[in-house]
C-alpha positions in Angstrom: 0.0 0.0 0.0 1.2 3.5 -0.7 -0.1 7.0 -0.1 1.4 10.0 -1.8 0.6 13.7 -1.7 2.1 16.1 -4.2 4.7 13.6 -5.3 6.2 13.1 -1.8 6.9 9.5 -0.9 7.9 8.2 2.5 7.7 4.4 3.0 6.3 3.3 6.3 5.1 0.0 7.7 1.6 -0.1 9.2 -0.1 -3.0 10.9 -3.3 -4.2 9.2 -5.4 -3.4 12.2 -8.2 -0.9 12.4 -6.6 1.3 15.2 -3.1 1.4 13.5 -4.7 2.1 10.1 -6.9 4.9 11.5 -3.9 6.5 13.2 -1.8 6.4 10.0 -4.7 7.7 7.8 -5.1 10.6 10.2 -1.5 11.7 9.4 -2.1 11.9 5.7 -2.8 15.3 4.1 -6.3 15.8 2.6 -6.4 14.9 -1.1 -3.9 12.0 -0.7 -4.5 9.2 -3.1 -4.0 5.7 -1.8 -3.0 2.8 -4.0 -2.8 -0.8 -2.8 -2.6 -4.1 -4.5 -5.5 -6.5 -4.3 -4.6 -9.2 -1.8 -7.6 -11.5 -1.5 -9.5 -10.0 1.4 -6.6 -8.4 3.3 -6.8 -5.1 1.4 -10.4 -4.5 2.3 -9.9 -3.1 5.8 -7.6 -0.3 4.8 -9.5 0.4 1.5 -12.8 0.7 3.5 -11.4 2.9 6.2 -9.6 5.2 3.8 -12.7 5.5 1.6 -14.9 6.2 4.6 -12.5 9.0 5.6 -12.8 10.6 2.1 -9.6 9.5 0.5 -9.5 8.3 -3.1 -8.4 4.7 -3.0 -7.2 2.5 -5.9 -7.2 -1.2 -5.5 -4.7 -2.4 -8.1 -4.2 -5.7 -9.9 -0.8 -7.0 -8.9 -0.2 -8.3 -12.4 -0.7 -4.7 -13.8 1.7 -3.2 -11.3 4.3 -5.9 -12.0 4.1 -5.1 -15.8 4.3 -1.4 -15.0 7.5 -2.1 -12.9 9.0 -4.0 -15.8 8.2 -1.1 -18.1 10.3 1.1 -15.8 13.1 -1.4 -15.8 12.5 -2.4 -12.1 13.3 -6.0 -11.7 13.7 -6.2 -7.9 10.9 -7.4 -5.7 11.2 -5.8 -2.3 8.6 -3.9 -0.3 10.4 -0.6 -0.9 10.6 -1.1 -4.7 6.9 -2.2 -4.8 5.9 0.9 -2.8 7.9 3.2 -5.2 6.3 1.5 -8.2 2.8 1.8 -6.7 3.4 5.5 -5.8 4.6 6.3 -9.4 1.8 4.2 -10.9 -1.0 6.0 -9.0 0.7 9.4 -9.5 1.0 9.0 -13.2 -2.0 6.8 -14.1 -4.7 7.8 -11.6 -6.7 9.5 -14.4 -7.1 6.1 -16.1 -7.7 4.1 -12.9 -11.1 3.3 -11.3 -11.5 4.5 -7.8 -12.5 1.9 -5.2 -16.1 1.7 -4.1 -16.9 -0.6 -1.1 -19.1 -3.6 -1.7 -22.6 -3.5 -0.3 -23.3 -5.7 2.7 -25.3 -8.0 0.5 -22.4 -8.3 -2.0 -20.0 -9.1 0.8 -22.3 -11.9 2.0 -22.5 -13.3 -1.5 -18.6 -13.2 -1.8 -18.3 -14.9 1.6 -20.7 -17.6 0.6 -19.0 -18.2 -2.8 -15.6 -18.5 -1.0 -17.1 -21.0 1.4 -18.7 -23.0 -1.4 -15.3 -23.1 -3.3 -13.7 -24.4 -0.1 -16.3 -27.1 0.4 -16.1 -28.2 -3.3 -12.3 -28.4 -3.0 -12.5 -30.4 0.3 -15.1 -32.8 -1.3 -12.7 -33.3 -4.3 -9.8 -34.2 -2.0 -12.0 -36.7 -0.1 -12.9 -38.5 -3.3 -9.2 -38.8 -4.3 
C-alpha cells in the first residue's frame, strides 16, 4: 500500500489493524491518493477505512503493477521497490484508474458464501481422491 501527496513518498510499515490504520490515515494530508494491490481480502480493511475518511483509493491488480514495474526497468521485488512503483503508478496513471467503491453488505455476504462454497467443493474433491 502506498499513499502520496504532491509527489512526496515516504515508506512506512503499518499493521493491518483498524486502530493502526486509522492513526496512519489521520497523518495523511487531505487529497492524498492511496494505492494498494489486491490481496484477497486483506486489502479490504484499509480500503474501506480510507474510503470512509474521504480518500481516493485505488485497488490495483498485482499483475498490472508488475508489468508497470518491468516497463520502468524495475526487476527487484522488495517492499520498498513495490511501494515506489505503486506510488509512481498512482501518481502518473490515476486518471485512467477506477477508484475503489466498497461492496454493499449483500455483495460481501455473496462473496463470503462463494468463497465458502469453493472451499467445500475443494474439500469434497480431496476426499474423493
